[in-house]
C-alpha positions as CSV (number, residue, x, y, z in Angstrom):
1,X,22.8,-21.5,-15.8
2,X,22.6,-22.1,-19.5
3,X,26.4,-22.3,-20.2
4,X,29.7,-21.5,-18.6
5,X,30.7,-21.7,-15.0
6,X,27.7,-22.1,-12.7
7,X,29.8,-20.6,-9.8
8,X,30.2,-17.2,-11.5
9,X,27.5,-14.7,-10.4
10,X,26.4,-11.4,-11.7
11,X,27.8,-8.3,-10.0
12,X,25.5,-7.3,-7.1
13,X,26.4,-3.6,-7.4
14,X,25.6,-3.5,-11.1
15,X,22.1,-5.0,-10.3
16,X,21.6,-2.5,-7.5
17,X,22.4,0.4,-9.8
18,X,20.0,-1.0,-12.5
19,X,17.2,-1.1,-10.0
20,X,18.0,2.3,-8.6
21,X,18.2,3.9,-12.1
22,X,15.1,2.2,-13.6
23,X,13.2,5.5,-14.4
24,X,9.5,5.2,-14.2
25,X,9.6,1.6,-13.0
26,X,6.3,-0.1,-12.3
27,X,5.6,-1.1,-8.8
28,X,6.6,-4.7,-9.6
29,X,8.8,-6.1,-12.3
30,X,11.6,-8.5,-13.0
31,X,15.1,-7.9,-14.4
32,X,17.1,-10.7,-15.9
33,X,20.9,-10.4,-15.8
34,X,23.6,-12.6,-17.3
35,X,27.4,-12.7,-17.7
36,X,29.3,-12.1,-21.0
37,X,33.0,-11.8,-21.0
38,X,33.0,-11.4,-17.2
39,X,30.6,-8.4,-17.4
40,X,27.2,-8.3,-15.8
41,X,24.6,-7.4,-18.5
42,X,20.9,-6.7,-18.4
43,X,19.2,-9.3,-20.6
44,X,15.6,-8.1,-20.3
45,X,13.1,-6.3,-18.2
46,X,9.6,-7.7,-17.7
47,X,6.4,-6.3,-16.2
48,X,5.2,-8.3,-13.2
49,X,2.1,-9.4,-15.0
50,X,4.1,-11.3,-17.5
51,X,6.6,-13.2,-15.3
52,X,6.3,-16.6,-13.7
53,X,6.6,-17.7,-10.1
54,X,10.3,-18.8,-10.6
55,X,10.7,-20.0,-7.0
56,X,9.1,-17.1,-5.2
57,X,6.8,-18.0,-2.4
58,X,3.2,-18.1,-3.7
59,X,1.9,-15.4,-1.2
60,X,4.7,-13.0,-2.2
61,X,4.1,-13.6,-5.9
62,X,0.3,-13.0,-5.4
63,X,1.1,-9.7,-3.6
64,X,3.4,-8.7,-6.4
65,X,0.7,-9.4,-9.0
66,X,-2.0,-7.6,-7.0
67,X,0.2,-4.5,-6.5
68,X,0.9,-4.3,-10.2
69,X,-2.7,-4.9,-11.2
70,X,-3.8,-2.1,-8.8
71,X,-1.3,0.2,-10.4
72,X,-2.4,-0.7,-13.9
73,X,-6.1,-0.2,-13.1
74,X,-5.6,2.9,-10.9
75,X,-6.3,5.3,-13.8
76,X,-9.0,3.1,-15.3
77,X,-12.2,4.9,-16.5
78,X,-14.3,1.8,-15.8
79,X,-15.3,1.4,-19.4
């Protein structure tokens, strides 16, 4: 928490809707949410290859990176 009440949390339903509605989402990604004026807002979306561990278990993080890398290279021409 950067500022404000650390006991206020983003709305889970808003987050679920954002995940559900993310058209053409990659196999692995991160969404950052915050609160402003009591509203849950999407701050940014990041491809899995560009996010850090952020408390995930290392094996799950490695699985996420592997899945995304496989998706990125699936259409590779090998050149």
